[in-house]
Structure formats: C-alpha cells, structure tokens
PyMOL Python script that loads the backbone (N, CA, C, O; Angstrom):
from pymol import cmd

cmd.read_pdbstr("""\
ATOM      1  N   MET A   1     -17.902  -9.765   4.938  1.00  0.00           N
ATOM      2  CA  MET A   1     -16.817  -9.051   4.728  1.00  0.00           C
ATOM      3  C   MET A   1     -17.094  -8.228   3.523  1.00  0.00           C
ATOM      4  O   MET A   1     -17.958  -8.504   2.691  1.00  0.00           O
ATOM      5  N   ALA A   2     -15.915  -6.689   3.462  1.00  0.00           N
ATOM      6  CA  ALA A   2     -15.926  -5.692   2.241  1.00  0.00           C
ATOM      7  C   ALA A   2     -15.096  -6.430   1.623  1.00  0.00           C
ATOM      8  O   ALA A   2     -14.296  -7.312   1.933  1.00  0.00           O
ATOM      9  N   PRO A   3     -15.438  -5.898   0.663  1.00  0.00           N
ATOM     10  CA  PRO A   3     -14.185  -6.281  -0.678  1.00  0.00           C
ATOM     11  C   PRO A   3     -12.861  -5.835   0.140  1.00  0.00           C
ATOM     12  O   PRO A   3     -12.581  -5.464   1.280  1.00  0.00           O
ATOM     13  N   ASP A   4     -12.196  -6.086  -1.107  1.00  0.00           N
ATOM     14  CA  ASP A   4     -10.841  -5.436  -1.173  1.00  0.00           C
ATOM     15  C   ASP A   4     -10.704  -4.024  -1.990  1.00  0.00           C
ATOM     16  O   ASP A   4     -11.287  -3.702  -3.025  1.00  0.00           O
ATOM     17  N   THR A   5     -10.097  -3.545  -1.494  1.00  0.00           N
ATOM     18  CA  THR A   5     -10.063  -2.099  -2.756  1.00  0.00           C
ATOM     19  C   THR A   5      -8.900  -1.709  -2.751  1.00  0.00           C
ATOM     20  O   THR A   5      -8.757  -1.534  -1.540  1.00  0.00           O
ATOM     21  N   PRO A   6      -7.437  -1.290  -3.445  1.00  0.00           N
ATOM     22  CA  PRO A   6      -6.894  -1.293  -4.407  1.00  0.00           C
ATOM     23  C   PRO A   6      -6.354  -0.099  -3.142  1.00  0.00           C
ATOM     24  O   PRO A   6      -7.084   0.835  -2.810  1.00  0.00           O
ATOM     25  N   CYS A   7      -5.135  -0.299  -2.607  1.00  0.00           N
ATOM     26  CA  CYS A   7      -4.109  -0.005  -2.039  1.00  0.00           C
ATOM     27  C   CYS A   7      -4.507   2.284  -2.686  1.00  0.00           C
ATOM     28  O   CYS A   7      -5.375   2.487  -3.535  1.00  0.00           O
ATOM     29  N   ALA A   8      -4.112   2.888  -2.380  1.00  0.00           N
ATOM     30  CA  ALA A   8      -4.387   4.872  -1.986  1.00  0.00           C
ATOM     31  C   ALA A   8      -2.815   5.129  -2.781  1.00  0.00           C
ATOM     32  O   ALA A   8      -2.684   6.203  -3.368  1.00  0.00           O
ATOM     33  N   CYS A   9      -1.982   4.428  -2.788  1.00  0.00           N
ATOM     34  CA  CYS A   9      -0.931   4.635  -3.626  1.00  0.00           C
ATOM     35  C   CYS A   9      -0.849   4.292  -4.978  1.00  0.00           C
ATOM     36  O   CYS A   9      -0.960   3.203  -5.541  1.00  0.00           O
ATOM     37  N   PRO A  10      -0.631   5.435  -5.404  1.00  0.00           N
ATOM     38  CA  PRO A  10      -0.758   6.075  -6.741  1.00  0.00           C
ATOM     39  C   PRO A  10      -0.098   4.790  -7.939  1.00  0.00           C
ATOM     40  O   PRO A  10      -0.642   4.513  -9.008  1.00  0.00           O
ATOM     41  N   ARG A  11       1.102   4.199  -7.434  1.00  0.00           N
ATOM     42  CA  ARG A  11       1.661   3.093  -8.125  1.00  0.00           C
ATOM     43  C   ARG A  11       1.509   1.668  -8.013  1.00  0.00           C
ATOM     44  O   ARG A  11       1.812   0.659  -8.650  1.00  0.00           O
ATOM     45  N   CYS A  12       0.811   2.045  -6.757  1.00  0.00           N
ATOM     46  CA  CYS A  12       0.366   0.693  -6.167  1.00  0.00           C
ATOM     47  C   CYS A  12       0.011  -0.270  -6.441  1.00  0.00           C
ATOM     48  O   CYS A  12      -0.987  -0.311  -5.723  1.00  0.00           O
ATOM     49  N   THR A  13       0.024  -1.506  -7.141  1.00  0.00           N
ATOM     50  CA  THR A  13      -1.070  -2.202  -7.764  1.00  0.00           C
ATOM     51  C   THR A  13      -2.042  -3.789  -7.156  1.00  0.00           C
ATOM     52  O   THR A  13      -2.656  -4.755  -7.609  1.00  0.00           O
ATOM     53  N   CYS A  14      -1.379  -2.815  -5.105  1.00  0.00           N
ATOM     54  CA  CYS A  14      -1.804  -4.044  -4.333  1.00  0.00           C
ATOM     55  C   CYS A  14      -3.096  -3.857  -4.172  1.00  0.00           C
ATOM     56  O   CYS A  14      -3.594  -2.910  -4.779  1.00  0.00           O
ATOM     57  N   GLU A  15      -4.162  -4.903  -3.121  1.00  0.00           N
ATOM     58  CA  GLU A  15      -5.787  -4.746  -3.077  1.00  0.00           C
ATOM     59  C   GLU A  15      -5.328  -4.782  -1.204  1.00  0.00           C
ATOM     60  O   GLU A  15      -4.356  -5.033  -0.491  1.00  0.00           O
ATOM     61  N   VAL A  16      -6.279  -4.494  -1.127  1.00  0.00           N
ATOM     62  CA  VAL A  16      -5.742  -4.323   0.674  1.00  0.00           C
ATOM     63  C   VAL A  16      -6.977  -4.117   1.276  1.00  0.00           C
ATOM     64  O   VAL A  16      -7.653  -3.103   1.102  1.00  0.00           O
ATOM     65  N   GLN A  17      -7.487  -5.657   2.434  1.00  0.00           N
ATOM     66  CA  GLN A  17      -8.983  -4.879   2.965  1.00  0.00           C
ATOM     67  C   GLN A  17      -9.121  -3.886   3.990  1.00  0.00           C
ATOM     68  O   GLN A  17      -8.357  -2.921   3.970  1.00  0.00           O
ATOM     69  N   ALA A  18      -9.943  -3.987   4.830  1.00  0.00           N
ATOM     70  CA  ALA A  18     -10.434  -2.847   5.193  1.00  0.00           C
ATOM     71  C   ALA A  18      -9.445  -2.917   6.998  1.00  0.00           C
ATOM     72  O   ALA A  18      -8.612  -2.114   7.418  1.00  0.00           O
ATOM     73  N   SER A  19      -9.956  -4.110   7.633  1.00  0.00           N
ATOM     74  CA  SER A  19      -9.291  -4.448   8.436  1.00  0.00           C
ATOM     75  C   SER A  19      -7.571  -4.803   8.623  1.00  0.00           C
ATOM     76  O   SER A  19      -6.986  -5.343   9.562  1.00  0.00           O
ATOM     77  N   GLN A  20      -6.975  -4.178   7.131  1.00  0.00           N
ATOM     78  CA  GLN A  20      -5.668  -4.802   7.683  1.00  0.00           C
ATOM     79  C   GLN A  20      -5.249  -3.422   6.762  1.00  0.00           C
ATOM     80  O   GLN A  20      -4.102  -3.287   6.335  1.00  0.00           O
ATOM     81  N   ALA A  21      -6.148  -2.579   6.551  1.00  0.00           N
ATOM     82  CA  ALA A  21      -5.674  -1.207   5.723  1.00  0.00           C
ATOM     83  C   ALA A  21      -4.875  -0.358   6.730  1.00  0.00           C
ATOM     84  O   ALA A  21      -5.104  -0.358   7.940  1.00  0.00           O
ATOM     85  N   VAL A  22      -4.122   0.212   6.251  1.00  0.00           N
ATOM     86  CA  VAL A  22      -3.381   1.410   7.321  1.00  0.00           C
ATOM     87  C   VAL A  22      -3.582   2.617   6.663  1.00  0.00           C
ATOM     88  O   VAL A  22      -3.114   2.989   5.587  1.00  0.00           O
ATOM     89  N   VAL A  23      -4.261   3.134   7.358  1.00  0.00           N
ATOM     90  CA  VAL A  23      -5.345   4.970   7.007  1.00  0.00           C
ATOM     91  C   VAL A  23      -4.381   5.687   7.438  1.00  0.00           C
ATOM     92  O   VAL A  23      -3.482   5.510   8.260  1.00  0.00           O
ATOM     93  N   ARG A  24      -4.889   7.046   6.348  1.00  0.00           N
ATOM     94  CA  ARG A  24      -3.326   8.012   6.300  1.00  0.00           C
ATOM     95  C   ARG A  24      -4.703   9.042   5.587  1.00  0.00           C
ATOM     96  O   ARG A  24      -4.989   8.786   4.417  1.00  0.00           O
ATOM     97  N   ASP A  25      -5.458  10.095   6.259  1.00  0.00           N
ATOM     98  CA  ASP A  25      -6.123  11.163   5.561  1.00  0.00           C
ATOM     99  C   ASP A  25      -6.994  10.265   5.005  1.00  0.00           C
ATOM    100  O   ASP A  25      -7.065  10.260   3.776  1.00  0.00           O
ATOM    101  N   GLY A  26      -7.676   9.500   5.636  1.00  0.00           N
ATOM    102  CA  GLY A  26      -9.303   9.229   5.038  1.00  0.00           C
ATOM    103  C   GLY A  26      -8.513   7.744   4.394  1.00  0.00           C
ATOM    104  O   GLY A  26      -8.895   6.631   4.755  1.00  0.00           O
ATOM    105  N   GLN A  27      -7.564   7.906   3.568  1.00  0.00           N
ATOM    106  CA  GLN A  27      -7.074   6.798   2.509  1.00  0.00           C
ATOM    107  C   GLN A  27      -6.941   5.461   3.157  1.00  0.00           C
ATOM    108  O   GLN A  27      -7.170   5.653   4.352  1.00  0.00           O
ATOM    109  N   SER A  28      -6.667   4.123   2.937  1.00  0.00           N
ATOM    110  CA  SER A  28      -6.294   3.171   2.986  1.00  0.00           C
ATOM    111  C   SER A  28      -5.143   2.533   1.760  1.00  0.00           C
ATOM    112  O   SER A  28      -4.998   2.655   0.544  1.00  0.00           O
ATOM    113  N   PHE A  29      -4.484   1.826   2.838  1.00  0.00           N
ATOM    114  CA  PHE A  29      -2.620   2.061   1.794  1.00  0.00           C
ATOM    115  C   PHE A  29      -2.469   0.770   3.025  1.00  0.00           C
ATOM    116  O   PHE A  29      -2.667   0.657   4.235  1.00  0.00           O
ATOM    117  N   CYS A  30      -1.963  -0.145   1.806  1.00  0.00           N
ATOM    118  CA  CYS A  30      -1.555  -1.576   1.438  1.00  0.00           C
ATOM    119  C   CYS A  30       0.044  -1.948   2.865  1.00  0.00           C
ATOM    120  O   CYS A  30       0.481  -3.000   3.332  1.00  0.00           O
ATOM    121  N   SER A  31       0.429  -0.467   3.081  1.00  0.00           N
ATOM    122  CA  SER A  31       1.953  -0.789   3.921  1.00  0.00           C
ATOM    123  C   SER A  31       2.011   0.417   4.474  1.00  0.00           C
ATOM    124  O   SER A  31       1.444   1.344   3.895  1.00  0.00           O
ATOM    125  N   ASP A  32       2.904   0.710   6.050  1.00  0.00           N
ATOM    126  CA  ASP A  32       2.943   1.800   5.765  1.00  0.00           C
ATOM    127  C   ASP A  32       4.125   2.604   4.840  1.00  0.00           C
ATOM    128  O   ASP A  32       4.227   3.814   4.636  1.00  0.00           O
ATOM    129  N   ALA A  33       5.111   1.318   4.284  1.00  0.00           N
ATOM    130  CA  ALA A  33       5.936   2.474   3.162  1.00  0.00           C
ATOM    131  C   ALA A  33       4.348   3.383   2.569  1.00  0.00           C
ATOM    132  O   ALA A  33       4.007   4.552   2.751  1.00  0.00           O
ATOM    133  N   CYS A  34       3.690   2.301   1.863  1.00  0.00           N
ATOM    134  CA  CYS A  34       2.475   3.474   0.657  1.00  0.00           C
ATOM    135  C   CYS A  34       1.823   4.695   1.932  1.00  0.00           C
ATOM    136  O   CYS A  34       1.138   5.718   1.908  1.00  0.00           O
ATOM    137  N   ALA A  35       2.384   4.013   2.770  1.00  0.00           N
ATOM    138  CA  ALA A  35       0.989   6.003   3.725  1.00  0.00           C
ATOM    139  C   ALA A  35       2.198   6.294   3.949  1.00  0.00           C
ATOM    140  O   ALA A  35       2.269   6.503   5.160  1.00  0.00           O
ATOM    141  N   THR A  36       3.102   6.417   3.524  1.00  0.00           N
ATOM    142  CA  THR A  36       4.202   7.145   4.071  1.00  0.00           C
ATOM    143  C   THR A  36       5.166   7.944   2.758  1.00  0.00           C
ATOM    144  O   THR A  36       6.125   8.712   2.843  1.00  0.00           O
ATOM    145  N   GLY A  37       4.560   7.476   1.756  1.00  0.00           N
ATOM    146  CA  GLY A  37       4.731   8.312   0.378  1.00  0.00           C
ATOM    147  C   GLY A  37       6.189   7.399   0.167  1.00  0.00           C
ATOM    148  O   GLY A  37       6.956   8.221  -0.334  1.00  0.00           O
ATOM    149  N   HIS A  38       6.822   6.284   0.292  1.00  0.00           N
ATOM    150  CA  HIS A  38       7.734   5.561   0.002  1.00  0.00           C
ATOM    151  C   HIS A  38       9.294   6.595   0.669  1.00  0.00           C
ATOM    152  O   HIS A  38      10.278   6.684  -0.066  1.00  0.00           O
ATOM    153  N   PRO A  39       9.296   7.288   2.087  1.00  0.00           N
ATOM    154  CA  PRO A  39      10.423   8.494   1.210  1.00  0.00           C
ATOM    155  C   PRO A  39      12.037   7.528   1.086  1.00  0.00           C
ATOM    156  O   PRO A  39      12.929   7.813   0.286  1.00  0.00           O
ATOM    157  N   ASN A  40      12.084   6.431   2.036  1.00  0.00           N
ATOM    158  CA  ASN A  40      13.519   5.844   1.466  1.00  0.00           C
ATOM    159  C   ASN A  40      13.946   4.690   0.338  1.00  0.00           C
ATOM    160  O   ASN A  40      14.997   4.059   0.227  1.00  0.00           O
ATOM    161  N   HIS A  41      12.625   4.656  -0.519  1.00  0.00           N
ATOM    162  CA  HIS A  41      12.062   3.931  -1.459  1.00  0.00           C
ATOM    163  C   HIS A  41      12.073   2.233  -1.525  1.00  0.00           C
ATOM    164  O   HIS A  41      12.206   1.361  -2.384  1.00  0.00           O
ATOM    165  N   GLU A  42      11.788   2.354   0.328  1.00  0.00           N
ATOM    166  CA  GLU A  42      11.334   1.261   0.585  1.00  0.00           C
ATOM    167  C   GLU A  42       9.975   0.527  -0.847  1.00  0.00           C
ATOM    168  O   GLU A  42       9.279   1.062  -1.710  1.00  0.00           O
ATOM    169  N   PRO A  43      10.210  -0.931  -0.372  1.00  0.00           N
ATOM    170  CA  PRO A  43       9.259  -1.416  -0.779  1.00  0.00           C
ATOM    171  C   PRO A  43       8.124  -1.726   0.305  1.00  0.00           C
ATOM    172  O   PRO A  43       8.347  -1.745   1.516  1.00  0.00           O
ATOM    173  N   CYS A  44       6.753  -1.991  -0.342  1.00  0.00           N
ATOM    174  CA  CYS A  44       5.118  -1.727   0.075  1.00  0.00           C
ATOM    175  C   CYS A  44       5.516  -3.104   1.136  1.00  0.00           C
ATOM    176  O   CYS A  44       5.496  -2.997   2.362  1.00  0.00           O
ATOM    177  N   HIS A  45       5.892  -4.454   0.370  1.00  0.00           N
ATOM    178  CA  HIS A  45       6.100  -5.413   0.905  1.00  0.00           C
ATOM    179  C   HIS A  45       7.764  -6.619   1.168  1.00  0.00           C
ATOM    180  O   HIS A  45       8.660  -7.072   0.456  1.00  0.00           O
ATOM    181  N   GLY A  46       7.544  -6.647   1.943  1.00  0.00           N
ATOM    182  CA  GLY A  46       9.287  -7.045   1.899  1.00  0.00           C
ATOM    183  C   GLY A  46      10.280  -8.065   0.873  1.00  0.00           C
ATOM    184  O   GLY A  46      10.400  -9.286   0.977  1.00  0.00           O
ATOM    185  N   SER A  47      10.906  -7.204  -0.087  1.00  0.00           N
ATOM    186  CA  SER A  47      11.914  -7.576  -0.853  1.00  0.00           C
ATOM    187  C   SER A  47      10.475  -7.954  -2.304  1.00  0.00           C
ATOM    188  O   SER A  47      10.199  -8.736  -3.214  1.00  0.00           O
ATOM    189  N   GLY A  48      10.151  -7.137  -1.828  1.00  0.00           N
ATOM    190  CA  GLY A  48       9.157  -6.512  -2.634  1.00  0.00           C
ATOM    191  C   GLY A  48       8.049  -8.027  -4.051  1.00  0.00           C
ATOM    192  O   GLY A  48       7.794  -8.115  -5.252  1.00  0.00           O
ATOM    193  N   SER A  49       7.751  -9.023  -2.462  1.00  0.00           N
ATOM    194  CA  SER A  49       7.104  -9.504  -2.630  1.00  0.00           C
ATOM    195  C   SER A  49       5.491 -10.361  -3.442  1.00  0.00           C
ATOM    196  O   SER A  49       5.027 -11.419  -3.870  1.00  0.00           O
ATOM    197  N   CYS A  50       5.189  -8.720  -3.162  1.00  0.00           N
ATOM    198  CA  CYS A  50       4.190  -8.758  -4.009  1.00  0.00           C
ATOM    199  C   CYS A  50       3.997  -8.323  -5.458  1.00  0.00           C
ATOM    200  O   CYS A  50       2.853  -8.448  -5.894  1.00  0.00           O
ATOM    201  N   GLY A  51       5.196  -7.694  -6.512  1.00  0.00           N
ATOM    202  CA  GLY A  51       4.718  -7.997  -7.139  1.00  0.00           C
ATOM    203  C   GLY A  51       5.344  -6.836  -8.328  1.00  0.00           C
ATOM    204  O   GLY A  51       5.876  -6.832  -9.438  1.00  0.00           O
ATOM    205  N   CYS A  52       4.766  -5.657  -7.005  1.00  0.00           N
ATOM    206  CA  CYS A  52       5.052  -3.676  -7.392  1.00  0.00           C
ATOM    207  C   CYS A  52       5.609  -3.311  -7.438  1.00  0.00           C
ATOM    208  O   CYS A  52       6.571  -3.696  -6.772  1.00  0.00           O
ATOM    209  N   SER A  53       5.681  -2.697  -7.862  1.00  0.00           N
ATOM    210  CA  SER A  53       7.391  -1.853  -7.916  1.00  0.00           C
ATOM    211  C   SER A  53       6.859  -0.057  -7.975  1.00  0.00           C
ATOM    212  O   SER A  53       7.117   0.716  -8.898  1.00  0.00           O
ATOM    213  N   CYS A  54       6.398   0.134  -7.235  1.00  0.00           N
ATOM    214  CA  CYS A  54       5.491   1.310  -6.276  1.00  0.00           C
ATOM    215  C   CYS A  54       6.669   1.820  -5.687  1.00  0.00           C
ATOM    216  O   CYS A  54       6.758   3.019  -5.953  1.00  0.00           O
ATOM    217  N   ALA A  55       8.015   1.243  -4.704  1.00  0.00           N
ATOM    218  CA  ALA A  55       8.694   2.251  -4.533  1.00  0.00           C
ATOM    219  C   ALA A  55       9.548   2.710  -5.105  1.00  0.00           C
ATOM    220  O   ALA A  55      10.434   3.365  -4.557  1.00  0.00           O
ATOM    221  N   GLU A  56       9.456   2.331  -7.130  1.00  0.00           N
ATOM    222  CA  GLU A  56      10.583   3.153  -6.923  1.00  0.00           C
ATOM    223  C   GLU A  56      10.621   4.357  -7.601  1.00  0.00           C
ATOM    224  O   GLU A  56      11.580   5.115  -7.459  1.00  0.00           O
TER     225      GLU A  56
END
""", "prot")
cmd.dss("prot")
cmd.show_as("cartoon", "prot")
cmd.util.cbc("prot")
cmd.orient("prot")
C-alpha cells in the first residue's frame, strides 16, 4: 500500500491516499473542493470534519 501524501491544496492539512485522490493537473487533492480551489469557499470535507480551514 502506498503511503498517504499531503493534499496539494496549499492551505489544506489533509493527507490523501493515492487510490482516493482527486487528480488534477498531475497533483493529488483530498477532495473536489480542494482540486478546484474552493471557488465558493466550500470546505474540503463536510462541516469541516477534518479540522483544516483551507476553504477560508
């Protein structure tokens, strides 16, 4: 199993498994929100359950 890698979103603190990553432009993100740059300030996971504030 491959190790988890940091989400490519610069302000995100999440780790992502390669098998679950959202890949965009060759980078691995933990969610669609991170992959698209949070255009509507949406959290990367529902209700900020991961604890990071990358959508702000």
